[in-house]
C-alpha positions in Angstrom: 0.0 0.0 0.0 1.4 3.4 -0.9 2.1 6.1 1.7 -0.6 8.3 0.1 -3.2 5.5 0.4 -2.2 4.9 4.1 -2.7 8.6 4.8 -6.1 8.5 3.0 -7.3 5.5 5.0 -6.2 7.1 8.3 -7.9 10.4 7.4 -11.1 8.5 6.5 -11.1 6.7 9.9 -10.5 10.0 11.7 -13.4 11.6 9.8 -15.7 8.8 10.7 -14.6 8.1 14.3 -12.7 11.1 15.6 -13.8 14.2 17.5 -12.1 17.6 17.4 -11.2 17.5 21.1 -10.1 13.8 21.3 -7.3 12.4 19.1 -7.7 9.0 17.5 -5.1 6.6 19.0 -2.8 4.7 16.7 -0.8 1.6 17.8 1.9 0.5 15.3 2.5 -3.2 15.5 5.3 -5.0 13.5 4.0 -8.1 11.8 7.1 -9.7 10.4 7.8 -9.8 6.7 4.3 -8.6 5.9 5.2 -5.1 7.3 3.3 -3.3 10.0 -0.2 -2.8 11.2 -1.6 0.5 12.4 -4.4 -0.2 14.7 -6.7 2.8 15.1 -9.0 3.4 18.1 -11.5 6.2 17.5 -12.9 8.6 20.0 -16.2 6.6 19.8 -14.3 3.3 20.6 -14.4 2.0 17.1 -11.3 0.0 15.9 -9.8 -0.1 12.5 -6.5 -1.0 10.9 -4.3 0.0 8.0 -1.4 -2.0 6.7 2.0 -0.5 5.9 5.2 -1.9 4.3 7.2 -1.5 7.5 7.3 0.1 11.0 9.1 3.2 9.8 6.4 3.9 7.1 3.6 3.2 9.6 5.2 5.5 12.3 5.7 8.3 9.7 2.1 8.0 8.6 0.8 8.3 12.2 3.0 11.3 12.8 1.9 13.1 9.7 -1.9 12.5 10.3 -4.0 15.2 11.8 -5.9 14.5 15.1 -4.0 11.2 15.6 -1.6 10.3 18.4 0.9 7.4 18.7 -0.2 5.1 21.5 0.6 1.7 23.1 -1.7 -1.0 24.3 -1.8 0.4 27.7 -4.7 0.6 30.1 -5.9 3.9 28.7 -5.9 2.7 25.1 -7.5 -0.6 25.9 -10.2 1.1 27.9 -11.0 3.4 25.0 -12.0 0.5 22.7 -15.6 -0.7 22.5 -15.8 -4.3 21.3 -19.3 -5.4 20.4 -20.9 -8.8 21.0 -20.5 -9.8 17.3 -16.7 -9.3 17.5 -16.6 -11.2 20.8 -18.5 -14.2 19.3 -16.1 -14.2 16.3 -13.1 -14.2 18.7 -14.6 -17.0 20.7 -15.1 -19.2 17.6 -11.5 -18.6 16.6 -10.2 -20.1 19.9 -12.3 -23.2 19.8 
């Protein structure tokens, strides 16, 4: 995915799930040879993700995005997510 496409996808998520006074959180996760995953957590608790070719590209995309802050999977970020019953059922099926 191109850097421009990554920026566009992040901006679309911010538009749909951000608020002017609350930044969208972005956690960059390395995923081996496949690159890096940017997990986005919106002000409304929605989650989304965008793939990048590597951690450096992902980090640069997060830093360049408006109303987005780099985050970790700490208590605050985890608490900001809202996982619905459908997602929980899907996760439970994957573990059985």
